C-alpha positions in Angstrom: 23.5 30.8 3.2 24.4 29.5 6.7 25.8 31.8 9.4 29.3 30.5 8.8 29.2 31.7 5.1 28.8 28.3 3.4 26.3 27.6 0.7 24.1 24.5 0.3 23.5 23.3 -3.2 20.2 21.9 -4.2 21.8 18.7 -5.3 22.6 17.9 -1.7 19.0 18.3 -0.6 17.4 16.2 -3.4 19.4 13.9 -5.7 18.8 14.2 -9.4 17.8 10.5 -9.6 15.0 11.2 -7.1 13.7 14.1 -9.1 14.0 12.1 -12.4 12.2 9.1 -10.9 9.4 11.4 -9.6 9.0 12.9 -13.1 9.0 9.5 -14.7 6.4 8.3 -12.3 4.2 11.4 -12.9 4.6 10.9 -16.7 3.7 7.2 -16.5 0.7 7.9 -14.2 -0.5 10.6 -16.7 -0.1 8.2 -19.6 -2.1 5.4 -17.9 -4.8 7.9 -16.9 -5.0 9.2 -20.5 -5.2 5.7 -21.9 -8.0 4.7 -19.5 -10.0 7.8 -20.4 -9.5 7.2 -24.1 -10.5 3.5 -23.7 -13.7 4.3 -21.8 -14.7 7.3 -23.9 -14.2 5.5 -27.3 -17.3 6.3 -29.3 -17.5 2.9 -30.9 -17.0 0.5 -27.9 -16.9 2.8 -24.9 -20.6 2.3 -24.0 -20.1 -1.4 -23.8 -16.9 -1.1 -21.8 -18.5 1.4 -19.4 -21.4 -1.0 -18.9 -19.0 -3.9 -18.2 -17.1 -1.9 -15.6 -20.3 -0.7 -14.0 -21.6 -4.4 -13.8 -18.3 -5.5 -12.3 -18.4 -2.8 -9.7 -22.0 -3.7 -8.8 -21.1 -7.4 -8.6 -18.1 -6.6 -6.3 -20.4 -4.6 -4.0 -22.8 -7.5 -3.8 -20.0 -9.9 -3.0 -18.7 -7.5 -0.2 -22.3 -7.3 1.2 -22.6 -11.1 1.2 -19.2 -11.4 2.9 -20.2 -8.9 5.5 -23.5 -10.6 6.2 -21.8 -14.0 6.5 -19.2 -12.6 8.9 -21.8 -10.8 11.0 -23.8 -14.0 11.3 -20.8 -16.0 12.3 -19.8 -13.4 14.9 -23.3 -13.5 16.3 -23.0 -17.3 16.5 -19.7 -17.0 18.5 -21.1 -14.6 21.1 -21.0 -16.0 24.6 -24.3 -17.1 26.0 -26.0 -17.6 22.7 -26.9 -20.9 21.1 -24.9 -21.6 18.0 -26.6 -22.1 14.7 -24.9 -25.1 13.2 -26.2 -24.5 9.7 -23.2 -22.4 8.6 -20.8 -25.2 9.7 -22.6 -27.5 7.2 -22.6 -24.9 4.4 -18.8 -24.4 4.2 
């Protein structure tokens, strides 16, 4: 209650559509998480799926490492006062 005696309803602070959309989002996120756990923990095909996900993650890490090494090499080539290796210009 405010000092002038008026009341504030909860609806004025947060609309029901906002609350409903948050609940729907939480339900959808829980459903997706549950489906992913069931998919990966399946006793028949889960081992193969987990291995596939692990291999994809390892491959992505290697790709990021290669990208970082290429970027670092190019940045070193572009430093002032250093001779430029022209090999990377021919590779791309």
